[in-house]
Every structure is written in structure tokens, then in C-alpha cells.
C-alpha positions as CSV (number, residue, x, y, z in Angstrom):
1,M,31.2,-52.1,-14.2
2,N,28.7,-54.8,-14.9
3,D,25.1,-55.1,-15.4
4,K,24.3,-58.1,-13.1
5,F,21.8,-56.2,-10.8
6,T,18.5,-56.0,-12.5
7,S,15.4,-54.0,-12.0
8,E,13.5,-57.2,-10.9
9,M,16.4,-57.7,-8.3
10,R,15.7,-54.1,-7.1
11,V,12.1,-54.7,-6.9
12,F,12.8,-57.9,-4.7
13,I,15.0,-55.9,-2.3
14,E,12.7,-53.0,-2.1
15,K,9.6,-55.3,-1.4
16,W,11.4,-57.3,1.2
17,C,12.4,-53.9,2.8
18,L,8.7,-52.5,2.6
19,D,7.6,-55.8,4.3
20,N,10.0,-55.4,7.1
21,K,9.9,-51.5,7.5
22,V,13.5,-51.0,6.6
23,V,15.1,-49.1,3.8
24,F,17.4,-50.2,0.8
25,D,20.3,-47.7,0.7
26,D,21.7,-48.1,-2.8
27,N,24.4,-45.3,-2.4
28,G,25.4,-45.2,1.2
29,E,28.5,-44.9,3.4
30,V,29.7,-47.1,6.4
31,G,32.7,-46.6,8.6
32,F,34.6,-43.5,7.5
33,G,33.1,-42.9,4.2
34,R,33.4,-46.1,2.6
35,P,30.9,-46.4,-0.2
36,C,28.4,-49.2,0.3
37,V,24.9,-50.4,-0.4
38,G,22.9,-52.0,2.4
39,I,19.8,-52.2,4.5
40,T,18.9,-49.4,7.2
41,H,16.6,-48.5,9.8
42,G,16.8,-44.9,10.9
43,N,20.5,-43.9,10.4
44,D,21.9,-47.4,11.2
45,Y,22.6,-50.4,9.1
46,L,20.9,-53.6,10.4
47,D,23.4,-55.3,12.7
48,F,23.6,-59.1,12.9
49,Y,21.7,-60.1,16.1
50,W,24.7,-61.4,17.8
51,T,26.1,-57.9,18.4
52,E,23.3,-57.3,20.8
53,W,24.6,-55.9,24.1
54,S,23.2,-58.4,26.6
55,D,24.4,-60.4,29.6
56,D,21.8,-63.1,28.7
57,I,23.5,-64.3,25.4
58,D,26.2,-67.0,25.8
59,Y,28.4,-66.1,22.7
60,K,30.1,-69.4,22.8
61,V,27.0,-71.3,22.5
62,L,25.6,-68.7,20.0
63,Y,28.6,-68.8,17.6
64,S,28.4,-72.5,17.5
65,D,24.5,-72.6,16.6
66,E,23.8,-74.0,13.2
67,E,21.5,-71.1,12.2
68,I,24.4,-68.7,12.7
69,Q,26.8,-70.9,10.9
70,A,24.5,-71.1,7.9
71,F,24.1,-67.3,8.1
72,R,27.8,-66.7,8.2
73,K,28.3,-68.8,5.0
74,A,25.7,-66.6,3.3
75,V,27.5,-63.3,3.9
76,P,29.0,-62.0,0.8
77,V,32.5,-61.6,0.0
78,D,32.4,-57.8,0.0
79,A,30.2,-57.6,3.2
80,H,31.4,-54.8,5.5
81,Y,34.0,-56.6,7.6
82,K,34.9,-54.1,10.5
83,H,31.4,-54.1,11.8
84,P,28.7,-57.0,11.4
85,C,26.0,-55.1,9.6
86,L,23.9,-55.6,6.5
87,A,26.1,-53.6,4.2
88,V,28.1,-54.4,1.2
89,L,31.2,-52.5,0.2
90,V,31.5,-50.9,-3.3
91,H,34.8,-51.2,-4.9
92,G,35.9,-48.6,-7.5
93,D,32.4,-47.5,-8.8
94,D,31.1,-51.0,-9.2
95,Y,27.6,-50.3,-7.5
96,D,26.0,-53.0,-9.6
97,E,28.4,-55.8,-8.2
98,A,27.7,-54.7,-4.5
99,K,23.9,-54.6,-5.2
100,F,24.1,-57.9,-6.8
101,Q,25.8,-59.4,-3.8
102,L,23.3,-57.6,-1.4
103,F,20.4,-59.2,-3.7
104,E,21.8,-62.7,-3.2
105,W,22.2,-62.0,0.6
106,I,18.6,-60.8,0.9
107,T,17.4,-63.5,-1.1
108,W,19.0,-66.0,1.5
109,I,17.7,-64.0,4.3
110,A,14.2,-64.1,3.0
111,E,14.2,-67.8,2.1
112,H,15.5,-68.6,5.6
113,K,12.8,-66.2,7.4
114,W,15.4,-63.7,9.1
115,V,13.8,-60.5,9.8
116,P,14.6,-57.1,11.4
117,K,14.1,-56.6,15.1
118,I,14.3,-53.1,16.5
119,N,15.6,-53.3,20.1
120,T,15.7,-50.4,22.6
121,R,19.0,-49.4,23.8
122,T,19.9,-50.0,27.6
123,N,21.5,-47.7,30.0
124,A,24.5,-49.8,29.7
125,N,25.1,-48.5,26.2
126,I,24.5,-44.8,26.7
127,I,27.3,-43.6,24.6
128,E,25.8,-45.5,21.7
129,A,22.4,-44.1,22.4
130,I,23.9,-40.5,22.0
131,F,25.6,-41.3,18.9
132,H,23.1,-43.8,17.3
133,G,19.8,-43.0,18.9
134,P,17.4,-45.0,21.2
135,T,17.3,-48.2,19.0
136,I,19.3,-51.0,17.8
137,P,18.2,-52.5,14.5
138,E,19.1,-56.0,14.2
139,L,18.6,-59.1,11.9
140,R,17.4,-62.2,13.6
141,P,15.6,-65.6,12.5
142,S,12.0,-65.0,12.9
143,E,11.6,-68.5,14.5
144,G,13.6,-70.5,16.9
145,R,15.4,-69.8,20.1
146,W,16.9,-66.6,18.8
147,A,13.9,-64.9,17.5
């Protein structure tokens, strides 16, 4: 255990969440019961925006975009790796380390003006809608061509 995560860091994350109408989950689970901390909307962790189900997105262009590459470099070492979402895995019982990594991530996100965007699921992903509800919470830059 460590004490890297301070009350000031918690306040920063909670304020960012309040400003963006999302929730700081400091004792969550992702995948098949993996302990994590992260940012949620409804029952879902915020996806990275390039996971959107859309025929309009050219993924080859998107992945080479400078904004995306900068974001990818900011992703913490313990970010959930099987699904691109705003969740940091907890190893052992070290929730402080996971929360500290999430704080650093949220700090980068806030500084670079990335924000949650809530999209409506389309008929193309009706199975996802059945399991996860009618919306897709995603993280996107607030400005620029991907806003």
C-alpha cells in the first residue's frame, strides 16, 4: 500500500466529474470482476471515442492523428487493456496506486480539454443496447475535428 493519492487529488477528480456529469467510481469492477477505479456514466465506463460504431470514421486516419497519439501516451500503465475505457486496474489491494494513476490521467484529460460525450446507440448495435442501455459514454477532445 502507498499513500500517493491525497484528498486534494480526490477533490480534483470529483470536481472534474461533477463538471462533466459523470461519476468517479473508486471501488469498481471491469470485465469479469477485475477490481478497478474509473469514470462512469450510468453503468458504463467512458469509452475512448475511437470505439464508436460508425461507418463515418476512417480508423487508419484516426489512429495516426496527433491528438490520438498524445492521448495514447497519457494512458496509465495499469489502464484496463482489454477494453479501451477510462478505468485503471487495481493490483492486490493497492487502490491508492490505481487512483493516483487515474488522477494523473484525468489531469492530462482536463488540461487537454477532453470531455465526455454521450451518444445514442444505433440499430446497428442493438445487442449492445440490450446489455448496456441506449447510450454510449465516450471521451473526446472538446475542440477540433473529433469533437
